[in-house]
N, C-alpha and C positions, 0 to 999 in steps of 0.2 A: 230921329233925335232920341237920345238914350233917355230911359225913364230914371227920374231922379231918385226913386226908391230901390232901384235894383242897386245890388252891392258893389261897390267899387273895387276892382282888382287890387288896388294898392291896401285896401282895408283887409282883403283876404290874405294877402302876403304877411300884414302886420299880425294878424291872428295866428297864422301858421307858426311865424317865427316866434311868438309869445308861447304858443303852446309847446313847441319845441324846446323853447328854454325850459320851461316847467318840467317836461320829461326829464330833459337833461340833469335838472337840479335833483330831482326826485330819486334818479338813479345813481346819482354821483354822491358826494361827501354830504352831511348833514353837520353842520358846524356845532349847533347847541346840543343835538343827540351825542354827537363825538365827546363833546366835553364832559356832558353827563355821563356817559358809558366809561369813560376815561377815569373819573373821580369814584365810580363804583369797582372798577377793575382793581384800584389799590388796595392791598391789604390792610384792613383796619377792623378792630373788634371794639364793641361797645358794652359796656355794663350798664344797665338801665338804673333809674332812680328807685326802683322797687326791689333792687337786688342788695343783700348784704353779705358780705364776704370777709371771713376770718382766716388768717393763716399766710402761706408763702405763695405769692402769685408770680409767676414767671411767664414770659410771653415772648414770642418771636415775630411779632407784628405791630404795628402801630395801634394803640389801645386809647379809648375815650372813657372816661368813667363819669357816671352821673349818680351811682349808687354809694354806698358806704363800705370801705375797705379799712381792715385793721390788720396790721401785721408788717409784712414787707411786700414790695412791688419791684421786680427786676425786669428791665425791658431793654436789656443790652442792644445797642444798635439800631434802636427804634424809638419813635416819638410818644411820649406819654401827655395826654391832655385831661385835665380835670375840669368839668362844666360846674356850672351855677350851682346846681342841685348836688354835686359831688362833695362827699365829706371823707378825708383821707387821714387815717390815724396810722402812719407806717412810716418807716424810712425807704426811699424809693432811689431808683438809680435808672436813668433812660439816657437817650442821646440828646432830645429836646424835651423841655417839661414846659408846659404851658397851664397856668394856674388861675381858673375863674372862680372856684369855689373855695373850700376850706382844707387846709393842709396842717397837721399838727405831726411834725417830725421832720427829720434830717434830709436832704435830697441833694444827689449828685448827678450833673448832667455833662455829657462829654461836649456839648456845644453851648446851650443857651438855656437858662431858666428865665421865664416871662411870668411875672405877677401882675395879672389885670386889675382893672379898678373896682372889680367885683370880689377880688380875693381877700381871705384871710388867712395868714401864713405864720405859723408859730415853729421855729426851728432854724437849724444852721444849713446854708445853702452853699455848694461849691459847684463851681463852673467858671469858663473862660468869659463867658459873658452873663450879667444878670441885668435884667430890666424891670423896673419898677414903675407901673403907671400911676399917674395921679389919681389917689383916691383908694389904692390897693393899701391894705394894712398888713405891716410885716413887724414880727419881734424876733429878734435873733441875731445870727452872724451872717455876714457874707465873704466868701474867700474866692476872690477871682484870680484863676491860675494862669500864670503866664506862660509856662514852659511845658513842653511835652514830658520832661523828667518829673516836674512837680506834679503833672496830673497823674502819672504812673504811681507816685508816691501817695496821693491822695486815694487812688482807686485801692491800693493796698491796705490803707488804713479804715477806708470805707466798709471792706468786706466783712468786718466784725460785727458792723451795724446792720448788715442783710441777714441776719439770722434771727428768725421768729423767736421771741422770748419764750414761747410755750413749748418750741421744739428744742430739745437739748442736742450738743453736740454729740457725735458717735462717740468719741473719748468719754464723754461723761456717762453716757447709756451704760457701756462697759464697766466702767467704775462702779456704777450703781448697782449692777448685777453682782459685781465682787464683794460690795459692802453687805448686800442682802444675804449672800451665801455666809459670809462671816458672821453676820448677826444670828443667824439660825444655828451655828455651830455650838456656840455654849449652851444654847437650849437643848439641844439633843444630847449634850453631854450631861446635863444636869438630870435629863429623863432617864438615862442610862443609869447613871449614880442612884437615883430613886428606886429603880426597879432592882438593882444590886441589893440594896439595902432591904427591900422588902423580901427578896429571895432568902437574904440571911437570917432575918428575923424568923420566918418560916422554918 
């Protein structure tokens, strides 16, 4: 007669199949880990809330801003998101723009501008699609572009706004140098005339 305390063969088979299943799963794909790794693999930069930047910010990957930016932000072909702590005083251009914080300035998006319910936006927006969530604050104008030709025209017009105000264009820089040289010329002539007068008196 079999002892009831002895392990049954069926139980051993079940435990073996359970362990083999665990081994196969551990050596195979890990759904959660794979999703986490793939999210980290995507190129994305973050500007933290303790960072303040002033000037011309140009990037070639997605950008999330929680800090303070003043100047211009150019992220052509990539996404730009402004966090709740983010404060942007700049004209910006990106593929998609999502605003949770504050934006003061004009924005051009190639696809979508989304103003979330925590956002405060003051400026003119240009994009094929513009979404304003209930609760989001907006003051300015919205221009929803219909055609590719119209979008190209907006791009050309918007380029002038993507120049930092404290960085003069190259043409102006050369003009200033020329003006400086001209301003010095009369003074040098006056000095020469004074020297000539002194020599004549002596």
